[in-house]
Each structure stands twice: as C-alpha cells, then as structure tokens.
C-alpha positions as CSV (number, residue, x, y, z in Angstrom):
1,X,19.3,9.3,7.5
2,X,19.6,8.8,3.5
3,X,19.0,12.0,1.8
4,X,18.0,10.3,-1.8
5,X,14.3,9.9,-1.4
6,X,13.8,7.2,-3.9
7,X,16.7,5.0,-2.0
8,X,14.9,6.1,1.2
9,X,11.5,4.9,-0.5
10,X,12.7,1.7,-1.8
11,X,14.9,0.8,1.6
12,X,11.4,1.4,3.8
13,X,9.6,-0.6,1.4
14,X,12.1,-3.7,1.7
15,X,14.0,-3.7,-1.5
16,X,14.4,-6.4,-4.0
17,X,13.8,-9.1,-1.0
18,X,10.2,-7.5,-0.3
19,X,9.3,-7.3,-4.1
20,X,10.6,-10.7,-4.5
21,X,8.5,-12.3,-1.4
22,X,5.6,-10.4,-2.5
23,X,2.7,-12.6,-3.0
24,X,0.8,-9.9,-5.4
25,X,4.1,-10.0,-7.8
26,X,3.8,-13.8,-8.2
27,X,0.0,-13.4,-8.6
28,X,0.3,-11.1,-11.3
29,X,3.2,-13.2,-13.4
30,X,0.7,-15.8,-13.2
31,X,-2.4,-13.5,-14.7
32,X,0.0,-12.1,-17.3
33,X,1.0,-15.7,-18.6
34,X,-2.9,-16.5,-18.5
35,X,-3.6,-12.9,-20.6
36,X,-0.9,-13.7,-22.9
37,X,-3.2,-13.7,-26.1
38,X,-4.2,-10.3,-25.2
39,X,-1.1,-8.5,-24.9
40,X,0.6,-10.6,-27.3
41,X,-0.9,-8.6,-30.3
42,X,-0.6,-4.7,-30.4
43,X,-3.1,-2.4,-29.0
44,X,-3.1,-3.9,-25.4
45,X,-1.8,-0.6,-24.2
46,X,-5.2,1.4,-24.6
47,X,-6.4,-0.7,-21.7
48,X,-3.5,0.9,-19.4
49,X,-4.1,4.4,-20.6
50,X,-7.8,4.2,-20.2
51,X,-7.4,2.4,-16.5
52,X,-4.8,3.7,-14.7
53,X,-5.4,7.3,-14.4
54,X,-8.8,6.3,-12.4
55,X,-6.8,4.1,-10.5
56,X,-4.3,7.0,-9.8
57,X,-7.0,9.3,-8.4
58,X,-8.3,6.5,-6.1
59,X,-4.6,6.0,-4.9
60,X,-4.2,9.9,-4.4
61,X,-7.5,10.0,-2.3
62,X,-6.5,6.6,-0.6
63,X,-3.2,8.5,0.4
64,X,-5.1,11.4,1.3
65,X,-7.3,9.6,3.9
66,X,-4.2,8.1,5.5
67,X,-2.5,11.4,6.3
68,X,-5.8,12.2,7.9
69,X,-6.2,9.2,10.1
70,X,-5.4,9.9,13.6
71,X,-4.2,12.2,16.3
72,X,-1.0,13.2,17.1
73,X,-0.6,11.0,20.1
74,X,-1.3,8.3,17.4
75,X,1.1,9.3,14.8
76,X,3.8,9.1,17.9
77,X,3.2,6.0,18.8
78,X,3.6,4.3,15.1
79,X,6.3,6.4,13.9
80,X,9.7,6.7,14.7
81,X,12.4,4.1,13.8
82,X,13.4,1.5,16.7
83,X,16.6,0.6,18.1
84,X,17.7,-1.5,15.0
85,X,17.1,1.1,12.8
86,X,13.9,-0.6,11.3
87,X,11.1,1.4,9.7
88,X,8.3,2.6,11.8
89,X,4.8,1.1,10.8
90,X,4.0,4.8,9.7
91,X,6.7,5.0,7.0
92,X,5.5,1.5,6.0
93,X,2.5,2.5,5.1
94,X,3.7,5.6,3.3
95,X,5.9,3.4,1.4
96,X,3.2,1.1,0.4
97,X,1.5,4.0,-0.8
98,X,4.4,5.4,-2.8
99,X,4.9,1.8,-4.3
100,X,1.6,1.7,-5.7
101,X,1.7,5.3,-7.2
102,X,5.2,4.2,-8.8
103,X,3.9,1.3,-10.1
104,X,0.9,3.2,-11.9
105,X,3.2,5.9,-13.4
106,X,5.7,3.1,-14.9
107,X,2.8,1.2,-16.3
108,X,1.4,4.4,-18.1
109,X,5.3,5.4,-19.2
110,X,5.5,1.7,-20.5
111,X,2.3,1.7,-22.4
112,X,3.2,5.2,-24.1
113,X,6.1,3.7,-25.1
114,X,4.7,1.0,-26.6
115,X,2.2,2.9,-28.3
116,X,4.7,5.4,-29.8
117,X,6.8,2.4,-31.3
118,X,3.7,0.5,-32.5
119,X,4.5,0.8,-36.4
120,X,5.7,-1.6,-39.0
121,X,9.4,-1.6,-39.8
122,X,10.6,-2.4,-42.9
123,X,13.5,-5.3,-43.5
124,X,15.8,-2.8,-44.4
125,X,15.7,-0.8,-40.9
126,X,18.8,-0.9,-38.8
127,X,16.9,-1.7,-35.8
128,X,15.6,-4.8,-37.8
129,X,18.8,-6.0,-39.2
130,X,20.5,-5.4,-35.9
131,X,18.3,-7.7,-34.3
132,X,17.2,-9.9,-37.0
133,X,15.0,-12.8,-36.1
134,X,14.9,-11.8,-32.5
135,X,12.7,-8.6,-33.7
136,X,9.7,-10.3,-32.8
137,X,10.9,-11.8,-29.5
138,X,12.1,-8.8,-28.4
139,X,8.7,-6.8,-29.1
140,X,7.3,-10.0,-27.1
141,X,9.5,-9.7,-24.4
142,X,8.9,-6.0,-23.9
143,X,4.9,-6.5,-23.8
144,X,5.0,-9.1,-21.7
145,X,7.5,-6.7,-19.2
146,X,4.7,-3.6,-19.5
147,X,1.8,-5.9,-19.3
148,X,3.1,-7.5,-16.1
149,X,3.8,-4.1,-14.4
150,X,0.1,-3.1,-15.3
151,X,-1.4,-6.2,-13.5
152,X,1.3,-5.7,-10.5
153,X,0.0,-2.0,-10.1
154,X,-3.9,-3.2,-10.2
155,X,-3.0,-5.8,-7.6
156,X,-0.7,-2.9,-5.4
157,X,-4.0,-1.4,-5.1
158,X,-5.3,-4.3,-3.0
159,X,-2.1,-4.2,-0.9
160,X,-2.7,-0.2,-0.3
161,X,-6.2,-0.9,0.3
162,X,-5.5,-3.4,3.0
163,X,-2.5,-1.4,4.4
164,X,-5.2,1.3,5.0
165,X,-7.5,-0.9,6.8
166,X,-4.5,-2.3,8.9
167,X,-3.7,1.4,10.2
168,X,-7.3,1.7,10.5
169,X,-7.7,-1.2,12.9
170,X,-4.5,0.2,15.1
171,X,-6.1,3.3,15.7
172,X,-9.7,1.8,16.7
173,X,-7.4,-0.6,19.1
174,X,-5.6,2.5,20.1
175,X,-9.0,4.3,20.9
176,X,-10.2,1.6,22.7
177,X,-7.3,1.3,24.8
178,X,-7.4,4.9,25.5
179,X,-11.3,4.6,26.6
180,X,-10.6,1.8,28.8
181,X,-7.8,3.8,30.6
182,X,-10.2,6.4,31.2
183,X,-13.0,4.2,32.5
184,X,-10.7,2.7,35.0
185,X,-11.4,4.2,38.3
186,X,-8.6,5.7,40.6
187,X,-7.7,4.0,44.0
188,X,-9.1,7.3,45.5
189,X,-12.6,6.8,43.7
190,X,-12.8,2.9,44.6
191,X,-12.5,4.1,48.0
192,X,-15.0,6.7,48.0
193,X,-17.3,4.0,46.1
194,X,-16.7,1.2,49.1
195,X,-17.7,4.1,51.6
196,X,-20.8,5.0,49.7
197,X,-22.0,1.6,49.7
198,X,-20.9,1.1,53.4
199,X,-23.0,4.4,54.2
200,X,-25.9,3.1,52.4
201,X,-25.9,-0.7,54.2
202,X,-25.9,1.5,57.4
203,X,-28.4,3.6,56.5
204,X,-30.7,0.5,55.5
205,X,-30.0,-1.1,58.6
206,X,-30.6,1.9,60.8
207,X,-33.8,2.3,59.1
208,X,-35.0,-1.4,59.7
209,X,-34.6,-0.9,63.4
C-alpha cells in the first residue's frame, strides 16, 4: 500500500481521468465563463474569503456524519479492496470528502495570493518589464483559474452531499435486508406453525361432532 497519503487520496479519487470525466468540473468551467465580468476585475476574492470558511465548516460536519453512519458490520461490508485492488466504497466516499476539503483550502489560498498581489505595478517594475504586454493577460489567466477552483469547490459540495446520501441508502438497504432475514421463519418454526394449524383444525372438527 502506498504510504504517501496524498498519492493514496489521489489514487482513490481516480486521478486525472476521474477529474476530467467529472461533470462538476465541466459545469464549473461553463459557470466561470459566464461570470467573466465578475472575476476579470479585482476584489472577486472577497466572495471566496467570505463563503469558503462557512462551507468548510459544513464539509467537516458532513464528514463527521459520514464517519458516524452505520455499525461495525456495515463498515466491514463496504470496506476492503477487492481482488483487483480497486478502492472500496468506503474509501471512495472518504476520497470524495477529502477532495471537497482540498478544493476549499486551495480556493482560499489562491484568493489570498490574488488579494496580496492586487496592487498597481509601475511600468519600470521588473515583473512588468519581463511580461510586457502579456502582464494583463497573465493576471487574467490567474484570476480565471482561481475563480474556477472556487466554483468547482462549490459544486463539489453537491457531489459530497450525494455521496453521503448514497451511503445512507446503502445503510438503509443493509438494515432492510437484515430485518427480512430476522423475520424469515426457520424450518423448525414453519413445522411448528403447520402442526399448530393442524391441531386447531382437528379441535374445530371435534367440537362440531
């Protein structure tokens, strides 16, 4: 097993292939493009720094709920890699929450960086001289990427919520099956019930005579 915790999370999540296939990422790209007038100017980071701390509290609360769901038998059922070495459903849900939290922290870090460097640069500044006419374009690309991470983190809240709902449905199905098994009569119980019915029938016949 890989000892690097970040690599373990990334592998469990599915890597770049899962990231590219994620509909939440593509929807985030569309929303970012639509909101171009907002993030193409300064101070967009104030929204990130005001929303993300509250969302981080929600995600940690949801993660605590996920850890509390189920009993030992249910956790044993959904945990453990299969024969092909694929991640278990238990680890997949954990990876979904970790991915959600990583995106939130990354969006806040990018917003803080953008805010820290949001000051006018003189034409004789080495950065401006090096980038030249591409300076504004570089800022725009940086703003766009940072805002994309922010929108993707917001939509990942929906993904984490659906993951929690999916596990809850698993647990409900698990307990439903357990109840059905407990309510199924054994062979001996069925025999006793049949004998009891026969006895009652004989008593009714005898009373009629």
